[in-house]
KOLDREN-67982 format. One record per residue (C-alpha): residue number from 0; y, z, x negated. Coordinates in Angstrom, 2 decimals. Layout:
N
NODE	k	Y	Z	X
NODE	NUM	Y	Z	X;
...
This chain:
448
NODE	k	Y	Z	X
NODE	0	0.00	0.00	0.00;
NODE	1	3.41	-0.94	-1.42;
NODE	2	6.46	1.30	-1.39;
NODE	3	7.98	-0.97	1.28;
NODE	4	5.35	-0.16	3.91;
NODE	5	5.33	2.67	6.45;
NODE	6	1.79	4.12	6.58;
NODE	7	-0.06	3.27	9.77;
NODE	8	-1.74	6.68	9.95;
NODE	9	1.50	8.64	9.91;
NODE	10	2.50	9.67	13.39;
NODE	11	6.12	9.53	14.39;
NODE	12	6.30	13.32	14.54;
NODE	13	4.82	13.68	11.06;
NODE	14	7.23	11.07	9.82;
NODE	15	10.15	12.97	11.35;
NODE	16	8.96	16.23	9.78;
NODE	17	8.57	14.63	6.36;
NODE	18	11.96	12.96	6.67;
NODE	19	13.55	16.27	7.65;
NODE	20	11.95	17.97	4.66;
NODE	21	13.28	15.30	2.31;
NODE	22	16.71	15.51	3.94;
NODE	23	16.82	19.19	3.05;
NODE	24	16.14	18.51	-0.62;
NODE	25	18.71	17.66	-3.26;
NODE	26	18.51	14.38	-5.15;
NODE	27	17.51	16.29	-8.29;
NODE	28	14.63	17.94	-6.40;
NODE	29	13.51	14.61	-4.95;
NODE	30	13.61	12.97	-8.38;
NODE	31	11.36	15.70	-9.76;
NODE	32	8.93	15.29	-6.86;
NODE	33	8.68	11.48	-6.95;
NODE	34	7.92	11.59	-10.68;
NODE	35	4.37	12.52	-9.63;
NODE	36	4.05	9.86	-6.90;
NODE	37	2.03	6.68	-7.23;
NODE	38	3.51	3.37	-6.08;
NODE	39	1.54	3.56	-2.82;
NODE	40	2.64	7.06	-1.85;
NODE	41	3.81	7.04	1.82;
NODE	42	6.93	9.01	0.92;
NODE	43	8.62	5.95	-0.62;
NODE	44	9.05	4.35	2.79;
NODE	45	10.89	7.45	3.99;
NODE	46	13.14	7.59	0.95;
NODE	47	14.17	4.01	1.55;
NODE	48	15.56	5.06	4.96;
NODE	49	17.46	8.04	3.59;
NODE	50	21.22	7.85	4.16;
NODE	51	22.07	9.02	0.65;
NODE	52	22.75	6.21	-1.83;
NODE	53	21.36	8.28	-4.70;
NODE	54	18.03	8.70	-2.91;
NODE	55	17.73	5.00	-2.09;
NODE	56	18.55	4.26	-5.73;
NODE	57	15.37	6.14	-6.70;
NODE	58	13.40	3.61	-4.66;
NODE	59	15.17	0.72	-6.39;
NODE	60	14.46	2.24	-9.80;
NODE	61	10.78	2.60	-8.92;
NODE	62	10.59	-1.00	-7.69;
NODE	63	12.08	-2.21	-10.94;
NODE	64	9.70	-0.08	-12.95;
NODE	65	6.71	-1.40	-11.00;
NODE	66	7.95	-4.96	-11.51;
NODE	67	8.31	-4.39	-15.25;
NODE	68	4.85	-2.88	-15.47;
NODE	69	3.35	-5.75	-13.50;
NODE	70	5.12	-8.32	-15.68;
NODE	71	3.94	-6.53	-18.83;
NODE	72	0.38	-6.43	-17.49;
NODE	73	0.49	-10.16	-16.73;
NODE	74	2.00	-10.91	-20.14;
NODE	75	-0.69	-8.85	-21.84;
NODE	76	-3.40	-10.72	-19.96;
NODE	77	-1.93	-14.04	-21.11;
NODE	78	-1.90	-12.80	-24.69;
NODE	79	-5.56	-11.80	-24.40;
NODE	80	-6.70	-15.30	-23.40;
NODE	81	-8.38	-16.07	-26.74;
NODE	82	-9.78	-12.57	-27.20;
NODE	83	-11.29	-12.34	-23.70;
NODE	84	-12.92	-15.75	-24.12;
NODE	85	-14.64	-14.49	-27.27;
NODE	86	-15.49	-11.05	-25.87;
NODE	87	-17.15	-12.74	-22.89;
NODE	88	-19.41	-14.58	-25.36;
NODE	89	-20.48	-11.31	-26.94;
NODE	90	-18.14	-11.55	-29.95;
NODE	91	-17.02	-7.95	-30.21;
NODE	92	-14.91	-7.74	-33.38;
NODE	93	-12.08	-10.28	-33.13;
NODE	94	-9.51	-10.03	-35.93;
NODE	95	-5.97	-11.35	-35.51;
NODE	96	-4.25	-12.31	-38.78;
NODE	97	-0.59	-12.99	-39.60;
NODE	98	1.71	-12.74	-42.60;
NODE	99	5.28	-11.72	-43.43;
NODE	100	7.65	-12.65	-46.22;
NODE	101	6.89	-16.32	-46.81;
NODE	102	10.53	-17.38	-46.85;
NODE	103	11.79	-14.56	-49.06;
NODE	104	13.21	-15.04	-52.54;
NODE	105	11.76	-11.75	-53.78;
NODE	106	8.82	-9.46	-53.18;
NODE	107	5.23	-10.11	-52.13;
NODE	108	3.89	-12.07	-49.21;
NODE	109	1.98	-9.60	-47.03;
NODE	110	-0.74	-10.32	-44.47;
NODE	111	-2.39	-8.02	-41.95;
NODE	112	-5.64	-8.25	-40.01;
NODE	113	-5.98	-6.23	-36.79;
NODE	114	-9.09	-5.75	-34.64;
NODE	115	-8.48	-4.48	-31.09;
NODE	116	-11.09	-3.26	-28.61;
NODE	117	-11.28	-4.78	-25.10;
NODE	118	-10.09	-1.52	-23.54;
NODE	119	-7.22	-0.94	-26.00;
NODE	120	-3.86	-0.81	-24.20;
NODE	121	-0.68	-0.88	-26.27;
NODE	122	2.38	-1.81	-24.24;
NODE	123	5.02	-4.29	-25.44;
NODE	124	3.13	-5.79	-28.40;
NODE	125	4.82	-9.11	-29.16;
NODE	126	5.70	-11.44	-32.01;
NODE	127	7.40	-9.15	-34.55;
NODE	128	10.42	-11.48	-34.75;
NODE	129	11.21	-10.71	-31.09;
NODE	130	11.23	-6.94	-31.59;
NODE	131	13.85	-4.59	-32.97;
NODE	132	13.17	-2.55	-36.09;
NODE	133	12.75	0.60	-33.99;
NODE	134	10.27	-1.13	-31.67;
NODE	135	8.26	-2.47	-34.61;
NODE	136	8.09	0.93	-36.28;
NODE	137	6.90	2.62	-33.07;
NODE	138	4.31	-0.07	-32.35;
NODE	139	3.10	0.00	-35.96;
NODE	140	2.14	3.66	-35.60;
NODE	141	0.47	3.05	-32.24;
NODE	142	-1.50	0.06	-33.55;
NODE	143	-2.64	2.07	-36.58;
NODE	144	-3.79	4.83	-34.22;
NODE	145	-5.48	2.76	-31.49;
NODE	146	-6.82	-0.38	-33.19;
NODE	147	-10.49	-0.49	-34.17;
NODE	148	-9.43	-1.41	-37.70;
NODE	149	-6.50	-2.69	-39.76;
NODE	150	-6.55	-4.47	-43.12;
NODE	151	-3.63	-5.31	-45.44;
NODE	152	-3.45	-7.95	-48.17;
NODE	153	-0.58	-8.92	-50.43;
NODE	154	0.17	-11.39	-53.21;
NODE	155	2.95	-10.61	-55.67;
NODE	156	5.82	-12.86	-56.72;
NODE	157	4.32	-13.89	-60.07;
NODE	158	1.15	-15.14	-58.39;
NODE	159	3.17	-16.87	-55.67;
NODE	160	4.88	-18.85	-58.44;
NODE	161	1.49	-19.87	-59.83;
NODE	162	-0.20	-20.75	-56.53;
NODE	163	2.74	-21.89	-54.31;
NODE	164	3.71	-19.99	-51.17;
NODE	165	1.23	-21.71	-48.87;
NODE	166	-1.81	-20.89	-50.98;
NODE	167	-0.48	-17.39	-51.68;
NODE	168	-0.10	-16.75	-47.94;
NODE	169	-3.66	-17.90	-47.26;
NODE	170	-4.92	-15.69	-50.10;
NODE	171	-3.07	-12.69	-48.64;
NODE	172	-4.81	-13.36	-45.32;
NODE	173	-8.21	-13.45	-47.01;
NODE	174	-7.43	-10.17	-48.77;
NODE	175	-6.41	-8.57	-45.47;
NODE	176	-9.75	-9.57	-43.96;
NODE	177	-11.61	-8.26	-47.01;
NODE	178	-9.84	-4.93	-46.60;
NODE	179	-11.05	-4.38	-43.03;
NODE	180	-13.52	-1.45	-43.02;
NODE	181	-16.04	-3.57	-41.08;
NODE	182	-16.23	-7.38	-41.34;
NODE	183	-15.00	-9.25	-38.24;
NODE	184	-17.19	-11.51	-36.12;
NODE	185	-14.37	-14.01	-35.51;
NODE	186	-10.87	-14.53	-36.90;
NODE	187	-7.76	-15.76	-35.08;
NODE	188	-5.06	-16.96	-37.50;
NODE	189	-1.40	-17.69	-36.84;
NODE	190	-0.53	-21.27	-37.79;
NODE	191	-2.34	-24.57	-38.06;
NODE	192	-4.40	-23.89	-41.19;
NODE	193	-7.53	-21.75	-41.64;
NODE	194	-7.47	-19.08	-44.34;
NODE	195	-10.87	-20.27	-45.63;
NODE	196	-12.38	-16.80	-45.34;
NODE	197	-16.16	-16.22	-45.11;
NODE	198	-15.84	-15.65	-41.34;
NODE	199	-15.61	-18.09	-38.40;
NODE	200	-11.92	-18.89	-37.96;
NODE	201	-9.62	-20.39	-35.35;
NODE	202	-6.07	-21.36	-36.30;
NODE	203	-3.59	-21.03	-33.41;
NODE	204	-0.15	-22.62	-33.63;
NODE	205	2.48	-20.05	-32.57;
NODE	206	-0.38	-17.56	-32.50;
NODE	207	1.90	-14.53	-32.74;
NODE	208	3.27	-15.50	-29.30;
NODE	209	-0.13	-16.45	-27.81;
NODE	210	-2.62	-13.85	-29.05;
NODE	211	-2.32	-10.07	-28.75;
NODE	212	-4.36	-9.50	-31.92;
NODE	213	-2.20	-11.88	-33.96;
NODE	214	0.99	-10.35	-32.53;
NODE	215	-0.27	-6.90	-33.55;
NODE	216	-0.99	-8.24	-37.04;
NODE	217	2.52	-9.71	-37.27;
NODE	218	3.98	-6.26	-36.54;
NODE	219	1.77	-4.50	-39.09;
NODE	220	2.51	-7.09	-41.80;
NODE	221	6.27	-7.00	-41.16;
NODE	222	6.59	-3.20	-41.12;
NODE	223	4.33	-2.77	-44.16;
NODE	224	6.33	-5.31	-46.14;
NODE	225	9.69	-3.89	-45.06;
NODE	226	8.61	-0.47	-46.27;
NODE	227	7.52	-1.93	-49.60;
NODE	228	10.91	-3.58	-50.05;
NODE	229	12.68	-0.30	-49.28;
NODE	230	10.62	1.29	-52.07;
NODE	231	11.64	-1.58	-54.35;
NODE	232	15.26	-0.86	-53.51;
NODE	233	14.94	2.48	-55.29;
NODE	234	13.72	0.69	-58.45;
NODE	235	16.28	-2.13	-58.29;
NODE	236	19.24	-0.76	-56.29;
NODE	237	21.62	-3.48	-57.50;
NODE	238	19.91	-6.11	-55.31;
NODE	239	20.06	-4.31	-51.94;
NODE	240	16.41	-4.99	-51.04;
NODE	241	16.45	-2.27	-48.36;
NODE	242	19.02	-4.27	-46.39;
NODE	243	17.79	-7.88	-46.65;
NODE	244	14.11	-7.28	-47.60;
NODE	245	14.22	-10.10	-50.15;
NODE	246	15.51	-12.85	-47.87;
NODE	247	18.27	-15.14	-49.11;
NODE	248	21.26	-13.39	-47.57;
NODE	249	24.77	-13.87	-48.96;
NODE	250	24.65	-10.37	-50.46;
NODE	251	21.31	-11.10	-52.13;
NODE	252	22.55	-14.38	-53.63;
NODE	253	25.68	-12.63	-54.89;
NODE	254	23.49	-9.99	-56.56;
NODE	255	21.43	-12.74	-58.17;
NODE	256	24.60	-14.31	-59.54;
NODE	257	25.75	-10.95	-60.90;
NODE	258	22.48	-9.62	-62.34;
NODE	259	20.05	-12.52	-62.59;
NODE	260	16.48	-12.23	-61.27;
NODE	261	14.31	-9.14	-61.60;
NODE	262	10.48	-9.08	-61.86;
NODE	263	10.23	-9.16	-58.06;
NODE	264	11.92	-12.56	-57.74;
NODE	265	10.01	-15.78	-57.09;
NODE	266	11.25	-17.94	-59.92;
NODE	267	10.01	-21.24	-58.48;
NODE	268	12.05	-20.80	-55.29;
NODE	269	15.14	-23.02	-55.30;
NODE	270	17.99	-20.45	-55.24;
NODE	271	16.31	-18.38	-57.97;
NODE	272	15.23	-21.38	-60.06;
NODE	273	18.75	-22.81	-59.93;
NODE	274	20.18	-19.59	-61.37;
NODE	275	17.82	-19.42	-64.34;
NODE	276	17.76	-23.13	-65.19;
NODE	277	19.46	-24.37	-68.34;
NODE	278	22.71	-26.28	-67.70;
NODE	279	22.05	-29.99	-67.24;
NODE	280	23.70	-32.67	-69.35;
NODE	281	26.03	-35.26	-67.84;
NODE	282	23.49	-37.94	-68.76;
NODE	283	20.77	-36.14	-66.81;
NODE	284	23.00	-35.67	-63.76;
NODE	285	23.94	-39.35	-63.82;
NODE	286	20.29	-40.45	-63.96;
NODE	287	19.25	-38.00	-61.23;
NODE	288	22.03	-39.22	-58.94;
NODE	289	21.02	-42.82	-59.62;
NODE	290	17.34	-42.22	-58.83;
NODE	291	18.20	-40.64	-55.49;
NODE	292	20.45	-43.63	-54.69;
NODE	293	17.73	-46.23	-55.27;
NODE	294	16.98	-48.08	-52.03;
NODE	295	14.06	-50.23	-53.25;
NODE	296	11.39	-50.44	-55.94;
NODE	297	13.30	-52.98	-58.06;
NODE	298	16.30	-50.67	-58.41;
NODE	299	14.03	-47.73	-59.15;
NODE	300	12.11	-49.59	-61.86;
NODE	301	15.33	-50.71	-63.57;
NODE	302	16.65	-47.17	-63.61;
NODE	303	13.30	-45.86	-64.82;
NODE	304	13.53	-48.16	-67.83;
NODE	305	17.04	-46.87	-68.58;
NODE	306	15.69	-43.31	-68.54;
NODE	307	12.95	-44.29	-71.01;
NODE	308	15.49	-45.91	-73.31;
NODE	309	17.63	-42.73	-73.28;
NODE	310	14.73	-40.29	-73.65;
NODE	311	15.87	-39.18	-77.11;
NODE	312	19.18	-37.98	-75.64;
NODE	313	17.53	-35.80	-72.98;
NODE	314	15.85	-32.42	-73.36;
NODE	315	12.12	-32.16	-72.67;
NODE	316	12.81	-30.26	-69.45;
NODE	317	15.37	-32.82	-68.29;
NODE	318	12.97	-35.66	-68.98;
NODE	319	10.15	-33.91	-67.10;
NODE	320	12.45	-33.28	-64.14;
NODE	321	13.58	-36.90	-64.03;
NODE	322	9.97	-38.08	-64.11;
NODE	323	9.17	-35.82	-61.16;
NODE	324	12.26	-37.07	-59.30;
NODE	325	11.24	-40.67	-60.07;
NODE	326	7.73	-40.11	-58.67;
NODE	327	9.16	-38.42	-55.60;
NODE	328	11.54	-41.31	-54.91;
NODE	329	8.75	-43.83	-55.54;
NODE	330	6.57	-42.04	-53.00;
NODE	331	9.43	-41.95	-50.50;
NODE	332	10.08	-45.68	-50.82;
NODE	333	6.38	-46.52	-50.54;
NODE	334	3.53	-45.91	-48.16;
NODE	335	3.27	-42.21	-49.00;
NODE	336	6.84	-41.61	-47.84;
NODE	337	6.37	-43.53	-44.61;
NODE	338	3.08	-41.79	-43.81;
NODE	339	4.55	-38.39	-44.58;
NODE	340	7.61	-38.94	-42.41;
NODE	341	5.44	-40.26	-39.57;
NODE	342	3.23	-37.16	-39.79;
NODE	343	6.29	-34.88	-39.85;
NODE	344	7.80	-36.70	-36.88;
NODE	345	4.60	-36.32	-34.84;
NODE	346	4.41	-32.64	-35.81;
NODE	347	7.96	-31.99	-34.61;
NODE	348	7.57	-33.93	-31.36;
NODE	349	4.44	-31.94	-30.51;
NODE	350	6.62	-28.82	-30.71;
NODE	351	9.35	-30.10	-28.43;
NODE	352	11.79	-31.54	-30.98;
NODE	353	13.59	-34.77	-30.05;
NODE	354	14.05	-37.22	-32.92;
NODE	355	17.59	-38.61	-33.09;
NODE	356	17.59	-40.58	-36.36;
NODE	357	15.22	-41.65	-39.13;
NODE	358	16.29	-42.11	-42.77;
NODE	359	19.98	-41.60	-42.12;
NODE	360	21.85	-42.73	-45.25;
NODE	361	25.53	-41.86	-45.77;
NODE	362	27.94	-40.23	-48.22;
NODE	363	25.53	-40.60	-51.14;
NODE	364	22.63	-38.84	-49.42;
NODE	365	19.71	-39.58	-47.14;
NODE	366	18.26	-37.42	-44.36;
NODE	367	14.64	-38.21	-43.55;
NODE	368	14.75	-37.05	-39.92;
NODE	369	17.52	-35.84	-37.64;
NODE	370	16.14	-33.93	-34.66;
NODE	371	17.34	-31.75	-31.81;
NODE	372	15.62	-28.55	-30.77;
NODE	373	16.89	-26.10	-28.18;
NODE	374	20.45	-27.42	-28.41;
NODE	375	20.46	-27.12	-32.22;
NODE	376	20.77	-30.10	-34.56;
NODE	377	18.04	-30.08	-37.21;
NODE	378	18.30	-32.05	-40.47;
NODE	379	14.80	-32.42	-41.87;
NODE	380	13.86	-33.11	-45.48;
NODE	381	10.26	-34.35	-45.72;
NODE	382	8.31	-33.85	-48.94;
NODE	383	5.17	-35.99	-48.83;
NODE	384	2.52	-35.99	-51.52;
NODE	385	-1.15	-36.71	-52.05;
NODE	386	-1.41	-33.41	-53.87;
NODE	387	-0.40	-29.88	-52.88;
NODE	388	3.39	-29.75	-52.49;
NODE	389	5.88	-27.12	-53.60;
NODE	390	8.93	-27.92	-51.47;
NODE	391	10.61	-24.61	-52.18;
NODE	392	10.76	-25.70	-55.84;
NODE	393	11.75	-29.34	-55.32;
NODE	394	14.90	-28.87	-53.21;
NODE	395	17.33	-28.15	-56.02;
NODE	396	21.06	-27.62	-55.78;
NODE	397	21.86	-31.30	-56.36;
NODE	398	19.50	-32.33	-53.58;
NODE	399	20.99	-29.76	-51.21;
NODE	400	24.50	-31.02	-51.97;
NODE	401	23.49	-34.60	-51.16;
NODE	402	21.81	-33.55	-47.92;
NODE	403	24.88	-31.50	-46.97;
NODE	404	27.20	-34.49	-47.50;
NODE	405	24.99	-36.75	-45.38;
NODE	406	24.72	-34.11	-42.65;
NODE	407	28.49	-33.66	-42.49;
NODE	408	28.90	-37.43	-42.20;
NODE	409	26.41	-37.47	-39.31;
NODE	410	28.20	-34.63	-37.53;
NODE	411	31.57	-36.30	-38.02;
NODE	412	30.56	-39.73	-36.73;
NODE	413	27.46	-39.28	-34.58;
NODE	414	27.72	-36.00	-32.67;
NODE	415	30.09	-33.25	-31.57;
NODE	416	32.07	-31.69	-34.40;
NODE	417	31.16	-28.15	-33.31;
NODE	418	27.40	-28.79	-33.23;
NODE	419	25.16	-25.94	-34.35;
NODE	420	22.87	-27.20	-37.09;
NODE	421	20.32	-26.14	-39.67;
NODE	422	18.30	-27.66	-42.53;
NODE	423	14.49	-27.64	-42.36;
NODE	424	11.94	-28.67	-44.99;
NODE	425	8.53	-30.08	-44.09;
NODE	426	5.87	-30.49	-46.78;
NODE	427	3.14	-33.01	-45.98;
NODE	428	-0.01	-33.07	-48.07;
NODE	429	-1.67	-36.39	-47.29;
NODE	430	-5.44	-36.41	-47.43;
NODE	431	-7.97	-39.15	-46.74;
NODE	432	-8.47	-38.39	-43.06;
NODE	433	-5.55	-36.18	-42.06;
NODE	434	-2.43	-34.40	-43.25;
NODE	435	-1.75	-30.74	-43.99;
NODE	436	1.75	-29.76	-42.90;
NODE	437	3.91	-26.80	-43.81;
NODE	438	7.24	-26.24	-42.04;
NODE	439	10.17	-24.18	-43.34;
NODE	440	12.78	-23.83	-40.55;
NODE	441	16.30	-23.03	-41.76;
NODE	442	15.10	-23.53	-45.34;
NODE	443	18.53	-23.52	-46.98;
NODE	444	22.23	-23.30	-46.21;
NODE	445	24.72	-26.19	-46.62;
NODE	446	26.52	-26.48	-49.95;
NODE	447	29.94	-27.82	-50.84;
């Protein structure tokens, strides 16, 4: 029976007596009494008829609370879709896995694995990015208390530089699964790639918003990593790790400029690498600019020969960088570039992005894809390769400047001047039968 219904078995005289009793009570007394009532208690119908606004407000408050609880219950059931399907098949230990800290400039990447029981009820679990710090901290403690088991894995900055962030993240996930007290029967992983653990796995795109176990893991990973970075703040107070947790905030970049990197920094990540690189010669900068400007293979080959002829005037590092830039531009102009951009375009469209432009060239730069997502303009740099990519290392300051100039030209001539925009990087690893894609939303900020 809902709180809107008058009970059929209540006689009119009983109803009058109950109403008279309630009328003789203060609002404070009624509030204390209704705290013990269930939603179907017959007294709610009487309170709704009370002349006092404060009493009727109690009914409204209860309705809203019931609606919130019902919505939360329905949301929780949606998030348990994958788990219930497996539990129904007799798979009892389902581990959700997610990571935190992939886009940071400093600190480890941390992964968590969480196994929940079918009867475990923890309200308001959600993707950690949608929760406040206070909510995450509270849920972290509740998950640790109520989950069947929790495992943590982390990979430090030095190893991230050796492996690349994608492989380091997958390794952290495997370590989290290894650290579960009891091995799982099945693993649900956030993203589109399996972790290649010894257990049966299912990768779920946007898994932290679609699976309760993965959402719980996202909270555990985020809180655990945040606490680690607060501890690091005590060791390296000049960087402010407690505030930004290693992400590339303005304050963090300013600290990098002032103090240089510390052992926690990922030295292959663009903003860090740019600050420790040796100054480039004018000859190098001229060649690099020319390679990026090449629009066909003939131009690229001519410039490549000029680089060879001037090799004695370049440092070994400059020459190696130009060779890498040459190969990258060659791939972009050829079939690898076209296949990579096509794969990136399909990936974005599957996620609701609308492609506006392809290979937009202007102001000395080229943008591979211009897309729109949720009212935001997205300039996408695609890094395609037939080997594992390291896009966080290959978008240097010069490249970011060229992309910024092209983006500003697009905004000036092709869209509203006040458009909200961001720069994304998509790495595409082309294999024989398919493509492995890694997406970095808001990968860097525009440069002058």
